ZARO-821942 format. One record per residue: residue in three letters; x, y, z of N, C-alpha, C in turn. Coordinates in pm, whole numbers, plus 32768, in hexadecimal, padded with zeros to 4 digits. Layout:
BEGIN
alaXYZXYZXYZ...
***
This chain:
BEGIN
met67C218D5705C67B0186E700067E918916F74glu67E4190E6F55681119366ED468A419226EBAser68F219376F28698319206F1469A818936F00ser696718416F50698917AD6F44695917776EBCser68E3179C6E8B68B217746E0A690917A16D96ser693618216DA86988185B6D386A0C18116D2Bser6A4317F76DAE6ACB17AF6D9F6AC017226D6Dser6A4716E36D8C6A42165A6D5B6A2E16526CC2ser69E616BB6C9369CC16C36BFD6A5116EB6BB8ser6A9F174A6BF16B1417726BB16B7C17076BABser6B7416A76C0E6BD8163B6C0C6BB915CB6BAAleu6B3C15D06B736B17156B6B116B30159F6A87ile6B89155F6A3D6BAC158969B76B5C152C6955ile6B18157869006AC1152D68A56AFB15496817ser6B1B14E167D16B4B14F067436AD614FA66E9pro6AE6155966846A71156566206A5414E565DAarg6AB7149665C76AA51419657B6A5813B565CElys6A7313B6665C6A29136766AF699B138C66B8leu6983141166B268F9144366BE68AC14156644arg68F2142765D168AE13FF6554688613706554thr68E8130F657A68D7128F657D6866126365E3asp686612A566566804129066BA676C12AD6687leu67601323664266E31344661466B112FB6591tyr671612CC654A66F2127D64CB66CC11F664EDser671511B2654967091125655566F910F665E6tyr66B5114F663866B1112C66CA665210AE66D4ser667C104F672366340FD36739661E0FB567C5tyr65A10FAD67F365860F90688465C20F0F68B2glu65C00EAB685265F00E21687D66850E246889gln66CA0E6D682F67600E6B682E67A90ED66889asp675D0F4D6892679C0FBF68DF675A0FC2696Eser67B10FBB69D467800FD36A556791105D6A87asn67DE10AB6A4867F4113C6A73677F11926A3Bser677312086A7A670D12686A51673412A369C4pro66D212C9697666F9130A68F4674A13876911leu67AC13A868C06804141E68C967BF149B68C7val674A14A3688766F9151C687866CF154D6907ile66C914F0695F66A2151A69EC670215766A29ser6786154E6A1367F6159F6A5067F9162C6A02val67DC162E698367DE16B06937676C1709696Eleu66F516CA69816685171C69AB669B17446A39ala66D516F56A8F66F2171F6B13674C17966B19ser67B5178F6AD1681118016AC067CE18896A98leu677318796A30672B18EA6A0666D6192C6A71ile668F18D46AB5663719096B1E668419436B9Aglu66F4190C6BB1673F193F6C20677819CB6C02arg679919E66B8A67C61A666B65675A1AC26B5Cthr66DE1A9C6B3766661AF46B37664C1B186BBEmet66531ABD6C1C66331AD86CAA66961B386CE7ala67191B2A6CC4677C1B846CF267601C126CBAarg67411C186C3D671D1CA36C0366A11CDE6C4Aasn663D1C8B6C5F65C61CC16CA065E41CEA6D28gln66391CA76D6A66611CD06DEF66A51D546DF9arg66F91D6C6D95672E1DF56D9066CE1E606D6Eile666E1E446D1C66031E9F6CF265A91EC06D6Cser65871E5D6DB4652E1E6B6E2C656A1EC66E94lys65F31EB96EA166381F096F0B66361FA16EDCasn662C1FB56E5C662C20426E3165A220756E1Aser653E20206E2E64B2204A6E0E647520696E94pro641220CE6E9363C320F16F0A637120776F36arg636320636FB763181FEB6FE462881FFE6FC8gly62541F8C6F9561C31F7E6F7561AA1F9B6EE5thr620D1FB26E9761FD1FCE6DFF61E81F4E6DB6leu62191EDD6DEA620B1E5F6DA2619D1E046DD5ser616C1DA86D85610A1D446DAC60921D7F6DF2arg60591DE36DB25FE71E226DE65F661DCB6DD9asn5F631D756D6A5EFB1D1E6D535EFC1CB26DBCgln5E8F1C9E6DFA5E8A1C386E6C5E8E1BB06E31arg5E5F1B986DC25E611B156D825EFA1AEE6D5File5F451B4B6D3B5FCD1B2B6D2960131AFA6DA4gly5FE81B2C6E1960221B036E9760031A796EB8val5FAE1A306E705F8F19A96E92600B194D6E85phe606F19766E3760E6192D6E24614B193E6E99asp613719A66EEF619219BA6F60618219506FCCcys61FA192C6FFD61ED18BF70696206190770F1arg61C918D2715861DD190D71D9626518F27203glu6298187C71ED63221857720A6365182D7189thr63DD186B716F642A184870F1645817BE70FCpro64421769709F647716E170A2650E16D870A0asp6542168770F265D6167C7105660A16197094met65FA16427014662115EF6FA5664216466F31thr66B8162B6EF766E116856E87668516656E11ile668D16BD6DAF663B16AC6D2F666316306CE9gln66E6161C6CE1671715A56C9E66E115276CDEser66EA151D6D6066BB14A46DAD662614926D94tyr65E215076D97655015006D8E652314CD6D04leu656815036C9A654614CF6C12656E143B6C05glu65DB141A6C3F660613866C3B65A2132C6C80arg656913636CF0650213146D33648613096CE9ile645D136C6C9D63E813626C4863FE12FF6BDEphe647313056BA2649512AB6B2F6495121D6B63arg64D312026BD464E2117D6C06645F113E6C20tyr63F611876C466379114C6C72631211596BFDthr633011AC6B9F62C311BA6B3262FA118A6AAAarg638811906A9763BE115B6A1B639111BA69A2ala6379123469C3634D128B694E63C212A368EFgly63A012966871640D12A868036448132F67FEpro64B9133D67B464FC13B467AA64A714326775ser644A1408670F6400146D66D3639E14B66739val6379146267A16317149268056354150D684Ftyr63DF150268676423157168B1643315E7685Aval644215D167D264461649677C63BB1693676Fval63541641676962CC167F676E62B216C667F0ala62E01685685B62CA16C868E76321174A68E6tyr6397174D68AD63DF17D1689E638F18356852val6350181167DF62FA18676797628F18A067EBtyr624D184A683961D91874688D620918DA68F9ile628218B8693462B31918699B62D319A5695Fasp631119A568F363321A1C68B162AF1A746886arg62521A1B684F61D51A61682661841A9168A1phe61861A41690D61491A74698061751AF669B8cys62001AFD69B8623D1B7C69E762221BF4698Cgln62151BD4690C61F11C4C68B361641C7768C7ile61071C1768D0607A1C3368E860691C79696Basn60AB1C5169D0609E1C8A6A55611B1CD66A7Cpro61321D486A5C61AE1D916A6C61C91DAF6B02gly61601DA16B55617B1DC06BE561BB1D3B6C21phe61C21CD46BE561F71C566C1662871C586C09arg62DA1C276C79635F1C106C6963811B8B6CA5ile63CD1B3D6C5963FB1ABA6C8D64581ACD6D05ser64441A8C6D6E648D1A956DF164931A136E32ala64E21A0D6E9E64F419906EE4646A19686F24ser641619C36F3F639B199C6F7B6331196D6F25asn6339197F6E9C62DD194A6E46630618F96DD2val638D18E66DC463C9189D6D57639C180A6D5Ehis639217C76DC9637717376DD062E3171E6DA4arg628A176F6DDC61F717546DB361E6177B6D21leu622917D76CEF622518006C5F625717916C0Cleu62BB17516C31630016E16BE362A5166E6BD6ile6279163B6C55622615C46C4A61A415DC6C01thr617216566C0860F7166F6BC1610D16726B2Athr616C16BC6B00618C16C36A7061B416426A32ile620515EE6A77622C156A6A4861B315186A3Dmet615915146A9D60E914C56A97608B14E36A25ile607D15646A0C60221595699A606D157E6922ala60F2158F690D614015716893613714D8687Cser613B148868DA613013F968C660AC13D6688Dlys6038141068BE5FB713F668855FB6142767EFtyr6002148E67D05FF914C26748604C146366E5val60B514346719611913F466C96100135666C4glu60F5131D673F60EC128F6746605D12556733asp605911DF67055FDB119866EA5F9C11636776met5FFB113767CA5FC3110068466004115168B9asn5FB51169691B5FEB11C3698E5FB611936A19tyr600311B36A7E5FDA11916B085F6711EE6B33arg5F2211CB6B945EBE12216BCC5EFA12996C13asn5EA213026C295ED313746C785EFA134C6CFFser5EBE12ED6D3B5EDF12C36DC85F6612876DCAtyr5F8A12446D60601C120C6D566083127F6D52tyr606B12DF6CF560C013576CED60CA13986D6Eala605B13A36DB2605A13EB6E3460BD13A66E95arg60B5131D6E9C611512DE6EF161A712EE6ECDval61BD12ED6E4B624213046E1B627713916E41gly622213EF6E336243147F6E45623E14A36EDCgly6207144D6F38620114706FC4618C14CB6FDEleu611D14B06F8E60A714FF6FA1602F149F6FC6thr5FBE14DF6FF35F4214906FF85EFC148F6F77thr5EA014336F5F5E59142F6EE65E0B14AD6EC9asn5DC814E46F335D8115646F215DD815D16EFDglu5E5215DD6F345EB616436F0B5EDF162D6E7Bmet5EF115B66E4F5F1815A16DC35EAA15C66D63asn5E3315A16D885DC015C76D385DA916636D30glu5DBF169D6D985DAB17346DA15E1517796D49leu5E9417466D5A5F0317826D0B5EE317726C72glu5EB616FF6C535E9F16E06BC65E3217416B8Eval5DC3174F6BD25D5217A46BAB5D7D18326BA9asp5DC318676C0D5DEB18EE6C115E5619066B9Ephe5EA818AA6B835F0E18BE6B1A5ECF18C96A94leu5E6718726A775E27187769FC5DDC18FA69E3phe5D96192B6A4B5D4F19AC6A415DB41A206A33leu5E1E1A1E6A775E811A826A6F5EC61A8469F0met5ECE1A1369AA5F081A0969235E9C1A2968BAgly5E1C1A3268DE5DBC1A41687B5DAB19CC6827phe5DCC1956685C5DC418D568115E1518CF6796lys5E84192567915ED9192C67165F4618BF6726leu5F27184667085F8717D867215FB9179C66A0his5F8217C566335FB2179065B2604417BF659Eval609917556572612217736550613D173864C6asn6140178C645A6164175663D661ED173963C3val620C17076356629E16D4633D62F91745633Bser62D617B362FF6336182B62F3634E18636383val62ED186263D2630C189A645F635B183264ACphe634117B9649B6390174E64DB6421175564A9glu6436176B642E64BE177363F7650F17EC642Dser64C31860643B650918D66467653618C564FDtyr64E5187A6555650A186865D96579180265E1cys656C179B658865DA1732658A6660177C6561ser666117DA650B66D5182364DD670F1877654Ehis66B518AA65A366E218F76619672B18966678leu66F0181B6685672C17BC66E767BC178E66A7glu67C417856625683A176065E468AD17C16601arg6880184265FC68E418B26612691A18B466A0glu68C8187666F768F318666782696C18056790val696817A4673569D61742672C6A53176B66E6ser6A32179B66726AA117C466196A69182965B3ile6A9D18A665C06A7A191765656A9D18EE64D8gly6A3918F4647B6A5918CC63F16A7A184363DBgly6A5A17E1643B6A80175464266A2B171C63B5gly69B61746639F69651711632B69251695634Btyr6923166863C768DD15E863E1684415F463EAgln67FA15A263B2676D15BA639A671C155F63FFile66EE159E646A669D156364CE661615556490glu65EB15B26439655C15B364116534153463CDarg659714DB639E6564146963626524140563C6thr65381425644C64FC13D464BC645F13CB64AAleu642D1445648E6399144C6484635F13FF6402arg63B1140F63A0638813CF631E639D13386332cys6402130663706416127A638B63A5124663E0ala63841294644863151268649A629112586453glu627912B563F061FA12B563A861FC123E634Dglu62741218630E628311A562BA6265112E630Bile62A211206381628C10B063D461F9109263F6lys61BC1110641761311109643760DC10D563C3ser60EF110D634960A510DE62DB60B6104E62B8lys6136101262CC61540F8862B860FE0F34631Cgln60FD0F6D639860B50F1D63FE60210F1663E1ile5FF20F8463B25F5E0F9163905F3E0F256321val5F9D0F1A62BC5F850EC3624C5F910E306282glu5FF10E1B62D95FFA0D9163095F7F0D6D6360arg5F4D0DC363A95ED20DAA63FC5E600D8963A4arg5E510DD963355DE00DC162DF5DF10D3A6292tyr5E6D0D1A62745E890C97622F5E670C26628Casn5E8B0C3E63125E740BD163735DD50BBD6381arg5D970C2963855CFF0C23639C5CBF0BD86323ile5CF20BFA62A55CB80BB9622F5CDC0B26622Bala5D5D0B03625D5D860A79625A5D2C0A2862C4arg5D0F0A6863355CBE0A1F63955C2B0A0D6368val5BF90A68631E5B740A5F62E65B6909F56277thr5BCD09EF62225BCF099161B85BE8090161EEleu5C3508F662595C4E0874629B5BCB084962E8
***
């Protein structure tokens, strides 16, 4: 699976200008393609998996994933779907905005730091992605789908999805807050994946999302007041 996914990602050329435009002005109504950040994130995870595979080959058996709760992300059968395809499927059915994938990336990195015995692999990456994206969406977006819907999108049962969410939260120590500076640093890392020193600012995505949210709240309050006065 790794070789096929790596070849597909390497054949996709992403312009830094396109990535910036995509993250600044992505429109669900006008754009039918997945946000470009998905391809960047897929590439990052693929390389992490390749590095972890090399490490596991040189490590004594049984030294990793000693915590049984970390093993909840392991699949009995590895899904026959590349990371790129899996992320595109999640986007196609949830329409989660680009900032959601950045926050999910923060959660994945934070999770690995808090749980050093965990290594992203082909057997756990799909469950880890659907879990972090679902939780990130709840953190970023105002409206979200139910866990049962995310379960169907990710190829899980509702009970499995609920269990993954609870275990992830406890293994993270409920450290889900992502401030602007942290968001910016991870955006900068994603930017370097596209073009080293390009200077394109993905971090504005979060600020734009917050501005849109505040405007929507004001509009809702205005509409409520208008209905009351009428």
